[in-house]
N, C-alpha and C positions, 0 to 999 in steps of 0.2 A: 870634744870631752879629754880623750885620751893621751892628747898633747898638754891639756889640763893640769890632769889627774898626774902626770909624768912628774911638771915644774912644782907643785905640791911634797910630793916624793922629794926629787932634791932639794927642795927649800928645809925640811925635813931635816935628813941628811944633814946638811950644813951645820943647824943650829942643833943638831946631837954632838958635836964636837963639845958643846957649853954644857949641855943639861940634856941628858938619855930620854928621857921622861918626863912629864908634867900632869899635876892633878888638877890646876886649878887657872883656867885663863883671863886677864883684866885687858879689859880696852878702856882706853880714855880719852878724854872726849877734851873739849877748847877751854883750856885753864886747867885742870884736873892732873897735870902730868907728875906734880906731886903728890899726889895721892899714894905714891908707894915707896915714896922714901924709908919708910919701914923696912922694906925687902934687906934682908942679907943676900947682898948681891953677888951673884958667879960670873956672869957675864953681862956688857951692853955693848950691842951688836949695832950699828946702823943698817935702817932698813934701807937705804944702797949697797950694801955690800952683804943685802941676801938674795941668792938667786932670784930670778921670776918678781919679788917682792915691789908693787908699786911705793911709792916715796911720798911726803906729806907735802901738801904747798899752801898749807894754809894755819896764818897767826897763830903761836903758843900752840902748838904740833910739835914736838922737840923732835919725831921721828926717830924713835930708839927704842929698839925690843931691849926688855929686861931680864932676862932670865937669876932666879936665885930662891932662895928657903922663907919661908914667910908662919911662924908657929908649928914647922915639921909640915908644912906643903908645899912641893913645889910648883912654884909660878912659875907662867911664863906673861907676861905683862908688857903694854904696847903703850909706849910714852905717843900718842897720837894714831889716829884713824884716816882714813880713806871715806869721799864724798863723790856720790853721784854729780850734784855738782860741780866738782871737778873736772869732767870729763871724764871719769873713771862708768867702765861696765859696771853691772852687779857684781860680774864674779871677780871683777878687777878690787871691788870692796870687802866682799867676803872671802877670799883665798888666805889673808890671816887666819882665819877661821877653820879655816878645811887645816891647815898647816899645824894647827891645835889639836886639832880631830888626830891627826895622824900622829902624834906625838903624846896622847891619851890623856890629852884635855875631856874631865867629866862635868867641870860645872865655868862656868861664864860670867864673867862681871861685867856690864856693860855700864859704863856711866856718858853721861854728855849734859850743855849746858843748852837749856830750852827755853823760850818764853813762855811765862806763864800766862794758861786762858781762859784760869778759874779765876774767879777774880775773889778770892779767898784765901789764895795764895799773896807771900811776900817775896820779895827777892831775897835769895841768902836761900830759901825751901829747899829742902833736898826733898821730892817727890818720888817715892816710891812705884815703878811701874808694873799697875796690876793688869796691863793690856795696853794693845795699839791698834792706831788704825791706821793701815799702808794705803797712801794719797798718791806717793810715786810715780805710780805706774808700772812699777819695774818689781819684780822678781825674780831674787836669785837662784830659783829650782827650774828656771825656765829653760828646755831642752833635753835631751835625753838622763833619764835616771842613773848615775852610779849607785848598784845596789849594795855597794858594800859600803857607802855612804850613808845612806840612807831608806827611808818610804820613800814610795813615789810618790803619794798623797797626806803628808805629814798632818797629823790633828795637830793644831793652833790652841788649841780650848784652852789648853793650863801653859801655855809659851813662858813665863813668868811664875817661878816654881814659888808657892807657899809656904815652902819650908825654909828656903831661903830667908823668905817676906817675912817671917818670923823670927828669921836669927837677929836680921836687920834692925827689925823694931826692940827686941830686947837689948842689942847695942845702942841704941837709941837713948833709951830709958837709961841705962849702967852710967851712960857717959854724958847725962841731963840736958840733952838736945832732942827736941822732936821731929817725925816726919808726918809729911803729908803721904796720901797714898791714889793715883790716880792712872788716867786711860794717857798714853801718846801718842801724839799723832806726826807719824814721817809725811815730812814733804821731798819733793824734791831738791830744791832750791835756783838759787841763793838768792833769790828775791824774798823780801821778808815780805809777812802777808799787810792787806788789804783789811781795811775795818769790816767789808765786807764778806773777806774769807775767814776775816776770825771769828764774827758773826757766825757764818757756817757754822766752823769747826767748833765754836759751842753746844749749838743745836743738837748738830752728832753726837754727842758726849766728850771730847776732850777738853782735858784740864791742863794739858800741856803741849809746842808744839816748836820739832826740829826737824833738821836735815839728816837726821843717821839716826844709828841703831835698829833699825826694825830691819834691813837687809841680812844683819849679822845673828839681830834674833832670828830671823823663819832659817837661815843656812846653820844656828846652834840646835834650835829643836829638831832639823833633819838629821844633824848627827847624834841626838838624844844625848844632849849636857842640859844640865840644870840649870836655869838662867836665873841673876837676879838683875834687873833694870835702876838705875841709880839716876833720876835726872836733875839735875841743880836749877831752878829757878831764877834764873841773872834778869828777867825785866818781866815786867805786866802789861799784858797786850789788851786795853781795854778799848774796845771798837770808838768809845759813843765817846774818851779821852785821848784817841793819840799822840804817843809821846816816839818821839821820833829813835831809835836804841842806837847805841853808838858801841861800837867794836870794844873802843879799851875797857868802859863801865864792866861790857858785860863776862870779858876776861878778867876782870878784878873780884867781879862777882865770886866768880866760879872759884879762884883762886882761893878765897876767904873760905869758902864750903870744901875746901879736900884736905884738909884735917880731919873731918866731918866723912868723907868718905874713905878716908885711914883709917878708921875708928872702926867703922863698918866693914872693913875688909880683914883686919884682924880677924875681928870676932867669927867675921866665918868661916876664914883660915881654921883657927880654932877647936871649934865646934866639930868642924870635919876631919878634922887633926884627930878629936877625945871619943866621936861616935861613927867615925865612916860615913863616908857617902847612901848610905840609905836615906 
């Protein structure tokens, strides 16, 4: 663990060449890299150039870290994330969150593309994550606790910040679109769900399912960050009428939702700049 801590510090030192401290961290998922186009960019750094950073291997994940300013807030934004199904450990998947923590990030926006299992949803909807179910079999906090990073047993009751959810809802109303709200189920992947698995996920309370986000959210809670989760529903998983999901179609639906993600992110930065982080 000491080696991991040192790697985090070394990566943060490298990034301070471009941005000394940051207020908001943003992690974009499949097809959502363009949701940060309004950022006043100060630097764009390839993941492979950052010490100890993993490298994205997934289609539509650009593999760049962007440092800049948005509505007066200092931003670190990741265009692309890492997944357990790529073979990365939970520590590697959440390495960027620890680097953000080292750089002072207090608010974390996590976006993803997911399959809708709530049959009232439609492709293209954005779901505000108000809770998650971790079915990955992994946890990024396993092992010795680093007390300076957070508590040994962090409480996950309020993992997704109600105040940030309210800001997102206001942003959707003012920009003329609606949002869904629900529970995100995190699986390890990469195989998609069987119809029977989808029925199970529905019965335990899931509204959307995907292969990311829960590792980062757990780490963010441990780090004391406020978290907003935005999940783009790219397809609907109806177990009684199953339709194969095509990666290209999923990416296209997510790309079309990116401007709405951007409007929500802009509102978050504006409100935090106006009223502070409390």
